[in-house]
C-alpha positions in Angstrom: -151.1 -114.2 73.4 -150.5 -110.8 74.5 -147.9 -108.8 72.6 -146.6 -106.3 74.9 -144.3 -103.7 73.5 -142.5 -101.1 75.3 -144.0 -97.7 76.0 -144.8 -95.6 72.9 -142.5 -92.5 72.8 -144.1 -89.1 72.5 -144.9 -87.9 68.9 -142.1 -85.4 68.8 -139.6 -88.2 69.3 -140.9 -90.2 66.3 -139.6 -90.0 62.7 -142.8 -89.7 60.6 -144.3 -86.5 62.2 -141.0 -84.7 61.6 -140.8 -86.0 58.1 -144.3 -84.6 57.3 -143.6 -81.3 59.0 -140.3 -81.1 57.1 -142.2 -81.5 53.8 -144.6 -78.8 54.7 -141.9 -76.4 55.9 -139.8 -77.0 52.8 -142.8 -76.3 50.5 -143.5 -73.1 52.4 -139.8 -72.1 52.2 -139.6 -72.8 48.4 -142.9 -70.9 47.8 -141.7 -67.9 49.6 -138.4 -68.0 47.8 -140.2 -68.1 44.4 -142.5 -65.3 45.5 -139.6 -63.0 46.5 -137.7 -63.8 43.3 -140.7 -63.3 41.0 -141.4 -59.9 42.6 -137.8 -58.8 42.6 -137.1 -59.9 39.0 -140.5 -59.0 37.5 -140.1 -58.4 33.8 -143.6 -57.3 32.9 -145.6 -58.1 29.9 -144.1 -57.4 26.5 -147.5 -56.2 25.2 -149.8 -54.4 27.6 -153.0 -55.0 25.7 -152.4 -58.3 24.1 -156.1 -59.1 23.5 -156.5 -56.0 21.3 -153.3 -56.9 19.5 -154.6 -60.4 18.9 -157.8 -59.0 17.4 -155.7 -56.7 15.1 -153.9 -59.6 13.4 -156.2 -59.5 10.4 -155.3 -55.9 9.8 -151.6 -56.7 10.0 -152.1 -59.6 7.5 -153.9 -57.2 5.2 -150.9 -54.8 5.3 -148.5 -57.6 4.5 -150.7 -58.8 1.6 -150.8 -55.2 0.2 -147.0 -55.1 0.4 -146.8 -58.4 -1.5 -149.3 -57.0 -4.2 -147.0 -54.0 -4.6 -144.0 -56.2 -5.0 -142.2 -54.7 -2.1 -139.1 -56.1 -0.5 -136.1 -54.6 1.3 -132.6 -55.4 2.4 -131.3 -53.7 5.6 -127.7 -53.3 6.6 -126.6 -52.1 10.1 -123.0 -51.0 10.5 -122.1 -51.7 14.2 -119.1 -49.3 14.1 -120.8 -46.2 12.8 -124.4 -46.8 13.8 -125.6 -46.3 10.2 -128.7 -48.2 9.1 -129.3 -48.4 5.4 -132.4 -49.9 3.8 -132.7 -50.6 0.1 -136.4 -50.8 -0.9 -137.5 -52.5 -4.1 -141.0 -52.1 -5.5 -143.6 -49.7 -6.8 -143.8 -47.3 -3.9 -140.9 -45.1 -2.8 -142.2 -42.8 0.0 -140.1 -39.9 1.4 -139.7 -41.6 4.8 -139.8 -45.1 6.2 -140.5 -46.0 9.8 -138.5 -48.9 11.2 -139.6 -50.5 14.4 -137.0 -52.6 16.2 -138.8 -54.9 18.6 -136.9 -56.8 21.3 -138.6 -60.1 21.9 -138.6 -60.1 25.7 -138.3 -56.5 27.0 -140.6 -53.8 25.6 -138.4 -51.1 27.3 -135.7 -51.9 24.7 -138.0 -51.4 21.6 -136.9 -48.6 19.3 -138.6 -46.6 16.5 -136.5 -45.0 13.8 -137.3 -42.7 10.9 -135.3 -43.4 7.7 -134.9 -40.6 5.2 -135.0 -41.2 1.4 -131.6 -40.3 -0.1 -131.8 -41.8 -3.6 -133.5 -44.5 -5.7 -134.9 -46.8 -3.1 -132.2 -46.1 -0.5 -133.1 -44.9 3.0 -130.7 -44.0 5.8 -130.7 -43.3 9.5 -128.4 -43.6 12.5 -128.7 -45.2 15.9 -127.0 -44.0 19.1 -126.5 -47.4 20.7 -125.3 -50.5 18.9 -127.7 -53.3 18.3 -127.0 -56.7 20.0 -129.0 -59.9 20.3 -132.1 -60.9 18.4 -134.7 -58.3 17.1 -137.9 -58.3 15.1 -138.1 -55.7 12.4 -141.1 -53.9 11.0 -140.7 -51.5 8.1 -143.6 -49.3 7.0 -144.3 -46.0 5.3 -146.2 -44.4 8.2 -145.9 -44.8 12.0 -148.2 -46.9 14.0 -151.4 -48.5 12.7 -152.0 -46.0 9.9 -149.5 -47.6 7.5 -150.9 -49.1 4.3 -148.2 -51.8 4.0 -145.6 -53.5 6.2 -142.5 -55.5 5.6 -141.2 -57.8 8.4 -138.0 -59.5 9.3 -135.9 -60.9 12.1 -132.1 -60.5 12.7 -129.5 -61.3 15.3 -127.1 -58.4 15.7 -124.3 -57.5 15.2 -124.2 -58.8 11.6 -122.3 -57.8 8.5 -124.7 -59.4 6.1 -127.9 -57.9 4.7 -131.2 -58.6 6.4 -134.1 -59.4 4.2 -137.4 -57.7 4.9 -140.4 -59.3 3.2 -144.2 -59.1 3.3 -144.1 -62.1 5.6 -146.8 -64.1 3.8 
């Protein structure tokens, strides 16, 4: 009862070692490809200090609640041909200037800050040099940065011919 089989071929002539080596080699090749692509097309973080920004959410909510208490709301229009941005503000407060932050969702290098000048009853105007395209988040406030007492927020996809509503966001 002796089962004699032929001589066993060397390991490098068998299928399974090469299959396993191929799996390992392909995983190394894909990993290196992903590494090179992620380094080459690195887009950075949108917000550098996201932890601090997360802690400041209550302050932002307080600004929006204050805007709601003042009865503030606005409609923004952007003319893609002339670059004019017009904001009509309704409510109790009519400051001399408004600050509009245009925030691009994925690339912080595309963010813009604009100063709008008061021209008449609740109407504010400014101009932009480059036309707006794609989707943007909008923050309208009476002072730049964190020192503003209220904030209106909105979202828009440009170019658009319709008015964009900016509200307290609550």
